[in-house]
DSSP file (Angstrom, degrees, kcal/mol; ACC not computed):
  #  RESIDUE AA STRUCTURE BP1 BP2  ACC     N-H-->O    O-->H-N    N-H-->O    O-->H-N    TCO  KAPPA ALPHA  PHI   PSI    X-CA   Y-CA   Z-CA
    1    1 A M              0   0    0      0, 0.0     2,-0.3     0, 0.0     0, 0.0   0.000 360.0 360.0 360.0 127.1   -4.9   17.4  -23.7
    2    2 A K        -     0   0    0      1,-0.1     2,-0.2    32,-0.0     0, 0.0  -0.568 360.0-126.8 -76.2 131.2   -5.2   15.2  -20.8
    3    3 A K        -     0   0    0     -2,-0.3     2,-0.5    31,-0.1    31,-0.2  -0.523  19.6-118.1 -85.0 152.7   -3.0   16.5  -17.8
    4    4 A I  E     -a   34   0A   0     29,-3.1    31,-1.9    -2,-0.2     2,-0.5  -0.735  20.8-135.0 -82.8 121.4   -0.6   14.2  -16.1
    5    5 A K  E     -a   35   0A   0     -2,-0.5    74,-3.6    29,-0.2    75,-2.3  -0.658  25.3-171.3 -84.0 124.9   -1.1   13.6  -12.5
    6    6 A V  E     -ab  36  80A   0     29,-3.0    31,-2.7    -2,-0.5     2,-0.5  -0.958  13.7-155.5-120.1 121.6    2.1   13.8  -10.4
    7    7 A F  E     -ab  37  81A   0     73,-2.7    75,-2.7    -2,-0.5     2,-0.6  -0.857   3.0-163.9 -94.1 127.9    2.6   12.8   -6.8
    8    8 A L  E     -ab  38  82A   0     29,-2.3     2,-1.0    -2,-0.5    31,-0.5  -0.952   9.6-158.2-107.1 103.5    5.5   14.6   -5.1
    9    9 A G  E     +     0   0A   0     73,-2.8     2,-0.3    -2,-0.6    29,-0.1  -0.059  54.2  97.6 -82.2  39.5    6.0   12.4   -2.0
   10   10 A G  E    S-     0   0A   0     -2,-1.0    29,-1.4     9,-0.1     2,-0.9  -0.759  78.7-107.6-116.1 163.3    7.8   14.9    0.2
   11   11 A Y  E >   -a   39   0A   0     -2,-0.3     3,-1.7     3,-0.1    29,-0.2  -0.816  23.5-159.1 -97.9 111.1    6.7   17.3    2.9
   12   12 A I  T 3  S+     0   0    0     27,-2.7    28,-0.1    -2,-0.9    -1,-0.1   0.527  87.8  51.6 -68.3  -6.7    6.7   20.8    1.5
   13   13 A N  T 3  S+     0   0    0     26,-0.2     2,-0.4    36,-0.1    -1,-0.3   0.141  95.5  77.6-112.7  14.7    6.9   22.4    4.9
   14   14 A F  S <  S-     0   0    0     -3,-1.7     2,-0.6     2,-0.1    -3,-0.1  -0.994  79.9-124.5-131.6 122.9    9.8   20.4    6.3
   15   15 A T        +     0   0    0     -2,-0.4     2,-0.3     4,-0.1    -3,-0.1  -0.601  56.5 109.6 -86.8 113.2   13.4   21.2    5.3
   16   16 A N  S  > S-     0   0    0     -2,-0.6     4,-2.1     1,-0.0     5,-0.2  -0.902  76.3 -92.8-150.0 172.7   15.6   18.6    3.9
   17   17 A A  H  > S+     0   0    0     -2,-0.3     4,-1.7     2,-0.2     5,-0.1   0.919 121.7  43.6 -51.0 -51.3   17.0   18.1    0.3
   18   18 A Q  H  > S+     0   0    0      1,-0.2     4,-2.2     2,-0.2    -1,-0.2   0.923 113.4  49.7 -70.1 -45.4   14.2   15.8   -0.9
   19   19 A N  H  > S+     0   0    0      1,-0.2     4,-2.2     2,-0.2    -1,-0.2   0.863 109.3  53.9 -60.1 -36.4   11.4   17.9    0.5
   20   20 A L  H  X S+     0   0    0     -4,-2.1     4,-2.2     2,-0.2    -1,-0.2   0.844 107.0  52.7 -65.4 -34.5   12.9   21.0   -1.0
   21   21 A N  H  X S+     0   0    0     -4,-1.7     4,-3.3     2,-0.2     5,-0.2   0.933 108.6  49.0 -56.8 -50.4   12.9   19.2   -4.3
   22   22 A C  H  X S+     0   0    0     -4,-2.2     4,-2.2     1,-0.2    -2,-0.2   0.880 112.5  46.4 -57.6 -45.6    9.4   18.4   -3.9
   23   23 A K  H  X S+     0   0    0     -4,-2.2     4,-2.4     2,-0.2     5,-0.3   0.909 110.6  52.5 -64.7 -45.6    8.4   21.9   -3.1
   24   24 A S  H  X S+     0   0    0     -4,-2.2     4,-2.5     2,-0.2     5,-0.2   0.972 113.4  46.5 -57.1 -53.0   10.5   23.4   -6.0
   25   25 A L  H  X S+     0   0    0     -4,-3.3     4,-2.6     1,-0.2    -1,-0.2   0.872 109.8  51.6 -58.3 -37.8    8.7   20.9   -8.4
   26   26 A A  H  < S+     0   0    0     -4,-2.2    -1,-0.2    -5,-0.2    -2,-0.2   0.881 113.8  45.8 -72.4 -33.2    5.2   21.8   -7.0
   27   27 A N  H  < S+     0   0    0     -4,-2.4    -2,-0.2    -3,-0.1    -1,-0.2   0.887 124.0  31.5 -70.7 -41.6    6.0   25.5   -7.5
   28   28 A H  H  < S+     0   0    0     -4,-2.5    -2,-0.2    -5,-0.3    -3,-0.2   0.659  82.7 108.3-101.5 -16.1    7.4   25.2  -11.1
   29   29 A L  S  < S-     0   0    0     -4,-2.6     2,-0.6    -5,-0.2     7,-0.1  -0.377  83.4-101.6 -61.8 143.8    5.8   22.3  -12.8
   30   30 A D    >>  -     0   0    0      1,-0.2     4,-1.7     2,-0.1     3,-1.5  -0.547  26.4-155.4 -66.7 110.4    3.4   23.7  -15.5
   31   31 A K  T 34 S+     0   0    0     -2,-0.6    -1,-0.2     1,-0.3     5,-0.1   0.489  90.2  64.7 -72.6  -9.2    0.0   23.5  -14.0
   32   32 A K  T 34 S+     0   0    0      1,-0.1    -1,-0.3     3,-0.0     3,-0.1   0.717 114.9  29.9 -81.4 -28.7   -1.5   23.4  -17.6
   33   33 A K  T <4 S+     0   0    0     -3,-1.5   -29,-3.1     1,-0.2     2,-0.4   0.641 121.3  50.9-104.2 -19.1    0.2   20.1  -18.2
   34   34 A F  E  <  -a    4   0A   0     -4,-1.7     2,-0.5   -31,-0.2   -29,-0.2  -0.962  55.1-151.8-130.5 134.2    0.3   18.6  -14.7
   35   35 A D  E     -a    5   0A   0    -31,-1.9   -29,-3.0    -2,-0.4     2,-0.5  -0.939  33.5-155.7 -89.1 123.5   -2.1   18.0  -11.7
   36   36 A V  E     -ac   6  54A   0     17,-0.9    19,-3.1    -2,-0.5     2,-0.4  -0.900  16.6-177.0-117.1 130.8    0.2   18.1   -8.9
   37   37 A Y  E     +ac   7  55A   0    -31,-2.7   -29,-2.3    -2,-0.5     2,-0.3  -0.907  14.5 156.7-115.6 143.0   -0.4   16.3   -5.4
   38   38 A T  E     -ac   8  56A   0     17,-2.0    19,-2.3    -2,-0.4     2,-0.3  -0.904  31.9-112.8-153.1-173.7    2.0   16.6   -2.4
   39   39 A L  E     -ac  11  57A   0    -29,-1.4   -27,-2.7   -31,-0.5     2,-0.4  -0.870  16.0-167.5-127.0 154.3    2.0   16.3    1.4
   40   40 A E  E     - c   0  58A   0     17,-2.4    19,-3.4    -2,-0.3     2,-0.3  -0.996  24.7-123.4-137.9 145.2    2.5   18.7    4.2
   41   41 A L  E     - c   0  59A   0     -2,-0.4     2,-0.3    17,-0.2    19,-0.2  -0.629  33.8-106.9 -85.3 149.2    3.1   17.8    7.9
   42   42 A Y        +     0   0    0     17,-1.2    -1,-0.1    -2,-0.3    21,-0.1  -0.587  40.6 171.3 -78.4 136.0    0.7   19.1   10.5
   43   43 A S        -     0   0    0     -2,-0.3    -1,-0.1     2,-0.3     3,-0.1   0.450  44.3-121.5-123.8  -6.1    2.3   21.8   12.5
   44   44 A G  S    S+     0   0    0      1,-0.2     2,-0.3     0, 0.0    -2,-0.1   0.472  79.7 101.7  80.3   1.9   -0.7   23.1   14.4
   45   45 A S        -     0   0    0      2,-0.1    -2,-0.3     0, 0.0    -1,-0.2  -0.893  64.2-109.9-121.7 157.6   -0.2   26.6   13.0
   46   46 A L  S    S+     0   0    0     -2,-0.3     2,-0.1    -3,-0.1     3,-0.0  -0.786  81.6  54.5-117.8 160.6   -2.0   28.5   10.3
   47   47 A P  S    S-     0   0    0      0, 0.0     2,-0.1     0, 0.0     3,-0.1   0.638  72.5-156.8 -81.6 159.7   -1.6   29.6    7.5
   48   48 A R        -     0   0    0      1,-0.1     2,-0.2    -2,-0.1    -2,-0.1  -0.346  36.5 -77.2 -81.0 167.0   -0.6   26.4    5.8
   49   49 A N        -     0   0    0     -2,-0.1     2,-0.5    -3,-0.0    -1,-0.1  -0.493  47.6-169.1 -70.0 140.3    1.4   26.4    2.6
   50   50 A K        -     0   0    0     -2,-0.2     2,-0.5    -3,-0.1     5,-0.1  -0.965   8.3-178.6-131.0 115.0   -0.7   27.2   -0.4
   51   51 A I    >   -     0   0    0     -2,-0.5     3,-2.3     3,-0.2   -24,-0.0  -0.966  37.1-111.8-118.3 122.8    0.8   26.7   -3.8
   52   52 A K  T 3  S+     0   0    0     -2,-0.5     3,-0.1     1,-0.3   -21,-0.1  -0.276 101.7  10.3 -55.8 133.4   -1.7   27.7   -6.7
   53   53 A G  T 3  S+     0   0    0      1,-0.2   -17,-0.9   -18,-0.0     2,-0.4   0.597 101.8 116.3  81.9  12.1   -2.7   24.8   -8.5
   54   54 A V  E <   -c   36   0A   0     -3,-2.3     2,-0.5   -19,-0.1    -3,-0.2  -0.937  55.6-142.4-115.8 137.2   -1.3   22.2   -6.1
   55   55 A N  E     -c   37   0A   0    -19,-3.1   -17,-2.0    -2,-0.4     2,-0.4  -0.877  23.7-163.9 -95.4 125.0   -3.5   19.6   -4.1
   56   56 A I  E     -c   38   0A   0     -2,-0.5     2,-0.6   -19,-0.2   -17,-0.2  -0.934  15.7-153.6-113.0 131.8   -2.0   19.1   -0.5
   57   57 A F  E     -c   39   0A   0    -19,-2.3   -17,-2.4    -2,-0.4     2,-0.9  -0.914  17.9-144.8 -97.7 128.4   -2.8   16.4    1.8
   58   58 A Y  E     -c   40   0A   0     -2,-0.6     2,-0.3   -19,-0.2   -17,-0.2  -0.803  10.5-142.2 -99.0 106.8   -2.2   17.6    5.3
   59   59 A C  E     -c   41   0A   0    -19,-3.4   -17,-1.2    -2,-0.9     2,-0.2  -0.619  28.7-168.3 -74.1 129.9   -0.8   14.7    7.5
   60   60 A F        -     0   0    0     -2,-0.3     6,-0.4     2,-0.2     7,-0.2  -0.407  25.3 -36.7-113.2 179.4   -2.3   15.1   10.8
   61   61 A Y  S    S+     0   0    0      1,-0.2    -1,-0.1    -2,-0.2     2,-0.1  -0.725 119.0  42.9 -82.7 129.9   -1.8   13.8   14.3
   62   62 A P  S >> S-     0   0    0      0, 0.0     4,-2.3     0, 0.0     3,-0.8   0.364  76.6-171.1 -85.6 129.4   -1.0   10.8   14.9
   63   63 A F  H 3> S+     0   0    0      1,-0.2     4,-2.3     2,-0.2     5,-0.2   0.798  78.2  69.8 -60.4 -30.9    1.5   11.1   12.1
   64   64 A R  H 34 S+     0   0    0      1,-0.2     4,-0.5     2,-0.2    -1,-0.2   0.873 112.0  31.9 -56.2 -39.7    2.2    7.4   12.1
   65   65 A V  H X> S+     0   0    0     -3,-0.8     4,-1.2     2,-0.1     3,-0.5   0.912 116.6  53.8 -78.2 -47.5   -1.3    6.9   10.7
   66   66 A S  H 3X S+     0   0    0     -4,-2.3     4,-2.6    -6,-0.4     5,-0.2   0.789  99.5  61.1 -67.2 -34.0   -1.8    9.9    8.6
   67   67 A K  H 3X S+     0   0    0     -4,-2.3     4,-2.6     1,-0.2    -1,-0.2   0.884 104.6  49.9 -64.6 -33.3    1.4    9.5    6.5
   68   68 A Y  H <> S+     0   0    0     -3,-0.5     4,-2.2    -4,-0.5    -1,-0.2   0.812 110.9  49.5 -69.5 -31.4    0.2    6.2    5.2
   69   69 A L  H  X S+     0   0    0     -4,-1.2     4,-2.7     2,-0.2    -2,-0.2   0.879 110.0  51.7 -64.2 -43.5   -3.1    7.8    4.4
   70   70 A G  H  X S+     0   0    0     -4,-2.6     4,-2.5     2,-0.2    -2,-0.2   0.922 111.2  44.8 -66.5 -42.8   -1.3   10.6    2.6
   71   71 A F  H  X S+     0   0    0     -4,-2.6     4,-2.4     2,-0.2     5,-0.2   0.887 111.7  53.7 -66.1 -38.3    0.9    8.3    0.5
   72   72 A L  H  X S+     0   0    0     -4,-2.2     4,-2.4     2,-0.2     5,-0.2   0.923 110.3  49.1 -64.1 -37.1   -2.2    6.1   -0.4
   73   73 A W  H  X S+     0   0    0     -4,-2.7     4,-2.1     1,-0.2    -2,-0.2   0.963 113.1  45.9 -56.9 -54.0   -4.0    9.3   -1.5
   74   74 A G  H  X S+     0   0    0     -4,-2.5     4,-1.2     1,-0.2    -2,-0.2   0.847 114.1  46.8 -69.6 -39.7   -1.0   10.3   -3.7
   75   75 A V  H  < S+     0   0    0     -4,-2.4     3,-0.4     2,-0.2    -1,-0.2   0.942 115.1  47.8 -66.4 -47.6   -0.6    6.9   -5.2
   76   76 A L  H  < S+     0   0    0     -4,-2.4    -2,-0.2    -5,-0.2    -1,-0.2   0.918 117.0  41.2 -63.1 -44.2   -4.3    6.6   -5.9
   77   77 A K  H  < S+     0   0    0     -4,-2.1    -1,-0.2    -5,-0.2    -2,-0.2   0.625 107.3  72.7 -83.1 -17.1   -4.6   10.1   -7.5
   78   78 A S     <  -     0   0    0     -4,-1.2   -72,-0.2    -3,-0.4     3,-0.1  -0.491  50.9-162.5-106.9 162.4   -1.3   10.1   -9.6
   79   79 A D  S    S+     0   0    0    -74,-3.6    23,-1.6     1,-0.3     2,-0.4   0.640  89.5  37.3-107.5 -27.1    0.1    8.6  -12.7
   80   80 A I  E    S-bd   6 102A   0    -75,-2.3   -73,-2.7    21,-0.2     2,-0.4  -0.964  72.4-156.4-123.4 138.7    3.6    9.4  -11.8
   81   81 A L  E     -bd   7 103A   0     21,-2.3    23,-2.4    -2,-0.4     2,-0.7  -0.977  11.3-163.1-122.1 125.3    5.3    9.3   -8.4
   82   82 A Y  E     -bd   8 104A   0    -75,-2.7   -73,-2.8    -2,-0.4    23,-0.2  -0.936  23.6-177.3 -95.0 108.3    8.3   11.2   -7.2
   83   83 A L        -     0   0    0     21,-2.3     3,-0.1    -2,-0.7    23,-0.1  -0.819  12.3-155.5-122.5 100.9    9.1    9.2   -4.0
   84   84 A P        -     0   0    0      0, 0.0    21,-0.0     0, 0.0    -2,-0.0  -0.285  34.2 -92.2 -60.3 152.6   11.9   10.4   -2.1
   85   85 A K  S    S+     0   0    0     21,-0.3     2,-0.3     2,-0.0   -67,-0.1  -0.348  84.2  67.7 -70.6 155.8   13.8    7.9    0.2
   86   86 A G  S    S+     0   0    0     -3,-0.1    -1,-0.0    43,-0.0    -3,-0.0  -0.969  74.9  14.3 142.8-160.6   12.5    7.7    3.6
   87   87 A D  S    S+     0   0    0     -2,-0.3     2,-0.1     1,-0.2    -2,-0.0  -0.920 115.9  32.8-105.9 123.2    9.5    6.7    5.6
   88   88 A P  S    S+     0   0    0      0, 0.0    -1,-0.2     0, 0.0     0, 0.0   0.218  83.0 170.6 -86.1 132.0    7.2    5.0    4.6
   89   89 A E        +     0   0    0      2,-0.1     4,-0.5     1,-0.1    -2,-0.1   0.969  66.1  21.9 -86.0 -54.0    9.9    3.2    2.4
   90   90 A K  S  > S+     0   0    0      1,-0.1     4,-2.8     2,-0.1     5,-0.2   0.838 106.7  72.2 -92.7 -25.7    8.2    0.1    0.9
   91   91 A F  H  > S+     0   0    0      1,-0.2     4,-2.5     2,-0.2     5,-0.2   0.878  98.7  43.0 -50.6 -54.6    4.5    0.8    0.9
   92   92 A P  H  > S+     0   0    0      0, 0.0     4,-2.3     0, 0.0    -1,-0.2   0.823 116.0  49.8 -69.9 -30.7    4.2    3.4   -1.7
   93   93 A I  H  > S+     0   0    0     -4,-0.5     4,-2.6     2,-0.2     5,-0.2   0.967 111.9  49.4 -65.8 -57.3    6.6    1.5   -4.1
   94   94 A L  H  X S+     0   0    0     -4,-2.8     4,-2.1     1,-0.2    -1,-0.2   0.913 115.2  42.5 -53.4 -50.8    4.7   -1.7   -3.6
   95   95 A L  H  X S+     0   0    0     -4,-2.5     4,-2.6    -5,-0.2    -1,-0.2   0.928 110.9  53.8 -60.5 -43.6    1.3   -0.1   -4.3
   96   96 A A  H  <>S+     0   0    0     -4,-2.3     5,-2.9     1,-0.2     4,-0.3   0.844 109.5  49.9 -61.5 -34.8    2.5    1.9   -7.1
   97   97 A K  H ><5S+     0   0    0     -4,-2.6     3,-0.9     3,-0.2    -1,-0.2   0.901 110.1  50.2 -72.9 -34.7    3.8   -1.4   -8.8
   98   98 A I  H 3<5S+     0   0    0     -4,-2.1    -2,-0.2     1,-0.2    -1,-0.2   0.913 114.6  44.0 -68.3 -39.3    0.5   -3.3   -8.2
   99   99 A L  T 3<5S-     0   0    0     -4,-2.6    -1,-0.2    -5,-0.2    -2,-0.2   0.342 115.5-115.6 -86.5   7.5   -1.4   -0.3   -9.8
  100  100 A G  T < 5 +     0   0    0     -3,-0.9     2,-0.2    -4,-0.3    -3,-0.2   0.771  58.9 158.8  66.7  28.2    1.0    0.0  -12.6
  101  101 A K      < -     0   0    0     -5,-2.9     2,-0.3    -6,-0.2    -1,-0.2  -0.559  41.5-122.1 -80.2 146.6    2.2    3.5  -11.6
  102  102 A K  E     -d   80   0A   0    -23,-1.6   -21,-2.3    -2,-0.2     2,-0.3  -0.739  30.1-164.5 -96.0 138.5    5.6    4.9  -12.8
  103  103 A C  E     -d   81   0A   0     -2,-0.3    35,-0.9   -23,-0.2     2,-0.3  -0.911   9.0-176.9-119.8 149.9    8.0    5.9   -9.9
  104  104 A F  E     -de  82 138A   0    -23,-2.4   -21,-2.3    -2,-0.3     2,-0.3  -0.968   1.9-177.6-139.6 157.2   11.1    8.1  -10.0
  105  105 A C  E     - e   0 139A   0     33,-1.7    35,-3.1    -2,-0.3     2,-0.3  -0.918  17.1-128.3-147.3 162.8   13.5    9.0   -7.3
  106  106 A T  E     - e   0 140A   0     -2,-0.3     2,-0.5    33,-0.2   -21,-0.3  -0.850   5.1-141.7-119.5 150.7   16.6   11.2   -7.0
  107  107 A V  E     + e   0 141A   0     33,-1.9    35,-1.6    -2,-0.3    36,-0.3  -0.965  20.0 175.1-109.7 113.1   20.2   10.7   -5.6
  108  108 A E        +     0   0    0     -2,-0.5     2,-0.3    33,-0.2    -1,-0.1   0.612  59.0   9.1 -96.3  -9.5   21.5   13.7   -3.8
  109  109 A G        -     0   0    0     37,-0.1     2,-0.4    34,-0.0    -1,-0.1  -0.950  69.6-102.7-160.0 170.6   24.7   12.5   -2.6
  110  110 A V        -     0   0    0     -2,-0.3     2,-0.9    -3,-0.1    37,-0.0  -0.865  17.2-140.1-111.1 144.2   27.4    9.8   -2.5
  111  111 A L        -     0   0    0     -2,-0.4    -2,-0.0     4,-0.1    16,-0.0  -0.821  33.9-171.7 -99.9  98.6   28.1    7.2    0.1
  112  112 A N     >  -     0   0    0     -2,-0.9     4,-2.5     1,-0.1     3,-0.1  -0.103  38.8 -91.1 -86.1-179.2   31.9    7.2    0.1
  113  113 A D  H  > S+     0   0    0      1,-0.2     4,-2.7     2,-0.2     5,-0.2   0.870 123.3  54.7 -62.3 -42.6   34.2    4.7    2.0
  114  114 A E  H  > S+     0   0    0      1,-0.2     4,-1.8     2,-0.2    -1,-0.2   0.860 109.7  45.4 -61.8 -36.6   34.4    6.8    5.1
  115  115 A Y  H  > S+     0   0    0      2,-0.2     4,-2.2     1,-0.2    -2,-0.2   0.884 110.7  53.9 -78.3 -34.5   30.7    7.0    5.5
  116  116 A L  H  X S+     0   0    0     -4,-2.5     4,-2.0     2,-0.2    -2,-0.2   0.965 109.3  49.2 -59.1 -52.3   30.3    3.3    4.9
  117  117 A A  H  X S+     0   0    0     -4,-2.7     4,-0.7     1,-0.2    -1,-0.2   0.862 109.5  50.0 -36.8 -51.7   32.8    2.6    7.6
  118  118 A F  H >X>S+     0   0    0     -4,-1.8     4,-2.9     1,-0.2     3,-0.9   0.874 108.0  55.0 -60.4 -41.7   31.0    4.8    9.9
  119  119 A C  H 3<5S+     0   0    0     -4,-2.2    -2,-0.2     1,-0.2    -1,-0.2   0.904 103.5  56.5 -62.8 -41.7   27.7    3.0    9.0
  120  120 A K  H 3<5S+     0   0    0     -4,-2.0    -1,-0.2     1,-0.2    -2,-0.2   0.733 116.5  32.9 -64.0 -21.3   29.2   -0.4    9.9
  121  121 A T  H <<5S+     0   0    0     -3,-0.9    -2,-0.2    -4,-0.7    -1,-0.2   0.755 134.8  16.5-107.9 -30.6   30.2    0.7   13.5
  122  122 A V  T  <5S+     0   0    0     -4,-2.9     2,-0.4     1,-0.2    -3,-0.2   0.859 125.9  19.8-116.2 -42.1   27.4    3.1   14.3
  123  123 A N    > < +     0   0    0     -5,-0.7     3,-0.9    -4,-0.2    -1,-0.2  -0.880  48.2 179.2-135.7 104.3   24.3    3.1   12.3
  124  124 A K  G >  S+     0   0    0     -2,-0.4     3,-1.0     1,-0.2    -1,-0.1   0.712  81.3  66.0 -78.9 -24.1   23.6    0.0   10.2
  125  125 A N  G >  S+     0   0    0      1,-0.2     3,-1.9     2,-0.1    -1,-0.2   0.618  77.7  86.5 -73.6  -8.8   20.3    1.4    8.9
  126  126 A A  G <  S+     0   0    0     -3,-0.9    -1,-0.2     1,-0.3    -2,-0.1   0.683  83.4  58.6 -63.8 -14.7   22.3    4.2    7.0
  127  127 A L  G X> S+     0   0    0     -3,-1.0     3,-1.6     1,-0.2     4,-0.8   0.541  74.9  97.1 -95.2  -0.9   22.7    1.8    4.1
  128  128 A K  H <> S+     0   0    0     -3,-1.9     4,-2.2     1,-0.3     5,-0.2   0.802  72.3  68.3 -58.5 -28.9   18.8    1.3    3.5
  129  129 A P  H 3> S+     0   0    0      0, 0.0     4,-2.6     0, 0.0    -1,-0.3   0.799  92.0  57.8 -69.2 -18.8   18.8    3.9    0.8
  130  130 A I  H <> S+     0   0    0     -3,-1.6     4,-1.7     2,-0.2    -2,-0.2   0.945 109.6  43.7 -66.9 -46.4   20.8    1.7   -1.5
  131  131 A N  H  X S+     0   0    0     -4,-0.8     4,-0.6     2,-0.2    -1,-0.2   0.868 115.2  51.5 -65.3 -35.4   18.1   -1.2   -1.3
  132  132 A Y  H >X S+     0   0    0     -4,-2.2     3,-1.8     1,-0.2     4,-0.9   0.973 109.4  49.0 -64.9 -54.3   15.4    1.5   -1.7
  133  133 A W  H >< S+     0   0    0     -4,-2.6     3,-0.6     1,-0.3    -2,-0.2   0.849 105.9  57.8 -51.8 -35.2   17.2    3.0   -4.9
  134  134 A K  H 3< S+     0   0    0     -4,-1.7    -1,-0.3     1,-0.2    -2,-0.2   0.700 102.3  54.7 -70.3 -20.6   17.4   -0.5   -6.3
  135  135 A R  H << S+     0   0    0     -3,-1.8     2,-0.3    -4,-0.6    -1,-0.2   0.698  90.6  94.0 -81.9 -23.3   13.6   -0.9   -6.1
  136  136 A I    <<  -     0   0    0     -4,-0.9     3,-0.2    -3,-0.6   -32,-0.1  -0.607  64.3-150.5 -84.0 131.9   12.9    2.3   -8.1
  137  137 A E  S    S+     0   0    0     -2,-0.3     2,-0.6     1,-0.2   -33,-0.1   0.896  86.8  31.4 -62.1 -49.6   12.4    2.1  -11.8
  138  138 A Y  E    S-e  104   0A   0    -35,-0.9   -33,-1.7     2,-0.0     2,-0.5  -0.924  71.4-177.3-124.5 112.3   13.7    5.5  -12.9
  139  139 A L  E     -e  105   0A   0     -2,-0.6    20,-3.1    18,-0.3   -33,-0.2  -0.948   4.8-168.1-110.7 118.5   16.6    6.9  -10.6
  140  140 A Y  E     -e  106   0A   0    -35,-3.1   -33,-1.9    -2,-0.5     2,-0.1  -0.948  10.9-147.1-112.6 127.2   18.0   10.4  -11.4
  141  141 A P  E     -e  107   0A   0      0, 0.0    22,-2.5     0, 0.0   -33,-0.2  -0.503  14.8-136.8 -81.0 161.6   21.2   11.8   -9.9
  142  142 A I  S    S+     0   0    0    -35,-1.6     2,-0.3    20,-0.2   -34,-0.1   0.554  92.0  29.7 -96.8  -5.1   21.2   15.6   -9.3
  143  143 A T  S  > S-     0   0    0    -36,-0.3     4,-1.7     1,-0.1     5,-0.1  -0.979  80.2-124.6-140.5 158.0   24.8   15.8  -10.7
  144  144 A E  H  > S+     0   0    0     -2,-0.3     4,-2.0     2,-0.2     5,-0.2   0.825 111.7  58.6 -69.6 -27.9   26.5   13.6  -13.3
  145  145 A Y  H  > S+     0   0    0      2,-0.2     4,-2.5     1,-0.2    -1,-0.2   0.938 104.5  49.5 -59.6 -53.0   29.3   12.8  -10.8
  146  146 A I  H  > S+     0   0    0      2,-0.2     4,-2.7     1,-0.2     5,-0.2   0.884 111.0  50.7 -59.4 -47.2   26.8   11.4   -8.3
  147  147 A G  H  X S+     0   0    0     -4,-1.7     4,-1.6     1,-0.2    -1,-0.2   0.940 114.3  41.7 -49.8 -56.2   25.2    9.1  -11.0
  148  148 A K  H  X S+     0   0    0     -4,-2.0     4,-1.7     2,-0.2    -2,-0.2   0.861 116.0  49.6 -71.0 -35.8   28.5    7.7  -12.3
  149  149 A Y  H  X S+     0   0    0     -4,-2.5     4,-3.1     2,-0.2     5,-0.3   0.979 112.7  46.7 -67.2 -55.7   29.9    7.3   -8.7
  150  150 A M  H  X S+     0   0    0     -4,-2.7     4,-1.7     1,-0.2     6,-1.6   0.746 111.5  50.4 -62.1 -22.9   26.9    5.5   -7.4
  151  151 A H  H  X S+     0   0    0     -4,-1.6     4,-1.5     4,-0.2    -1,-0.2   0.895 116.3  42.5 -81.0 -38.5   26.6    3.1  -10.4
  152  152 A E  H  < S+     0   0    0     -4,-1.7    -2,-0.2    -5,-0.2    -3,-0.1   0.883 120.3  41.6 -75.5 -36.3   30.3    2.1  -10.1
  153  153 A K  H  < S+     0   0    0     -4,-3.1    -3,-0.2    -5,-0.2    -2,-0.2   0.963 137.8   8.9 -71.4 -53.6   30.2    1.8   -6.3
  154  154 A F  H  < S-     0   0    0     -4,-1.7    -3,-0.2    -5,-0.3    -2,-0.2   0.377  95.6-113.6-116.8   4.6   26.8    0.0   -5.9
  155  155 A G     <  +     0   0    0     -4,-1.5     2,-0.3     1,-0.2    -4,-0.2   0.785  52.5 171.0  66.9  30.3   25.7   -1.0   -9.4
  156  156 A L        -     0   0    0     -6,-1.6     2,-0.7    -9,-0.1    -1,-0.2  -0.631  31.0-136.9 -70.4 130.4   22.8    1.4   -9.3
  157  157 A N        +     0   0    0     -2,-0.3   -18,-0.3   -24,-0.1     2,-0.3  -0.833  35.2 172.6 -82.8 110.0   21.0    1.8  -12.7
  158  158 A Y        -     0   0    0     -2,-0.7     2,-0.3   -20,-0.1   -18,-0.2  -0.743  37.2-103.6-116.9 162.4   20.4    5.4  -13.1
  159  159 A K        -     0   0    0    -20,-3.1   -12,-0.0    -2,-0.3   -21,-0.0  -0.630  26.3-131.4 -85.2 149.7   19.1    7.5  -15.9
  160  160 A K  S    S+     0   0    0     -2,-0.3     2,-0.2   -20,-0.1    -1,-0.1   0.780  82.7  94.4 -81.2 -18.2   21.8    9.4  -17.7
  161  161 A N  S    S-     0   0    0      1,-0.0     2,-0.4     2,-0.0    -2,-0.2  -0.504  74.5-136.5 -61.8 138.2   19.7   12.7  -17.6
  162  162 A V        -     0   0    0     -2,-0.2     2,-0.8   -22,-0.1   -20,-0.2  -0.804   7.2-149.0 -94.5 136.2   20.6   14.8  -14.6
  163  163 A L        -     0   0    0    -22,-2.5     2,-0.9    -2,-0.4   -23,-0.1  -0.856   9.6-151.0-111.2 102.9   17.8   16.2  -12.7
  164  164 A Y        +     0   0    0     -2,-0.8     2,-0.3     2,-0.1     3,-0.2  -0.489  35.2 149.8 -75.8 107.5   18.9   19.4  -11.2
  165  165 A L        +     0   0    0     -2,-0.9  -144,-0.1     1,-0.1     3,-0.1  -0.766  34.4  67.6-128.5 170.5   16.9   19.9   -8.0
  166  166 A G  S    S+     0   0    0     -2,-0.3     2,-0.4     1,-0.2    -1,-0.1   0.424  91.8  80.0  95.7   0.4   17.3   21.5   -4.7
  167  167 A I              0   0    0     -3,-0.2    -1,-0.2     1,-0.1     0, 0.0  -0.988 360.0 360.0-134.5 143.5   17.5   25.0   -6.2
  168  168 A D              0   0    0     -2,-0.4    -1,-0.1    -3,-0.1    -3,-0.0   0.417 360.0 360.0 -94.3 360.0   14.9   27.5   -7.4
């Protein structure tokens, strides 16, 4: 049986919801069925994260260059990509589409009216996730409520299956 190659586009040694999702998936995916690829930020300290059966690209200094190399490596190596929103935003999605790779992403929270009002006055870039999510073919909420809310509020097409992540 051929293994499915999965790229988890988060930094497993940096704490935020999506990176924790990647680390959890890297730890728990069945290594008999999946070849797993992921990223780690250079911290200058050893030992680095070692997860049995997981291939890790260590993003080195300068990070502005190496993150693109890491995503290029991940897209080229994999069949399926988990692409958390963030930087680099468009490059991996575009490359994956050109190469015919499948991508999925998760939605971890809701963008309510108070947050949207705040964005209009303080941080106009805070709405970028909505445009990012619209480019992803397979979008999974981490709760049923989040999926329904984001569909009703922003018209996001999400998969009805909930992908419970962020916990071990």
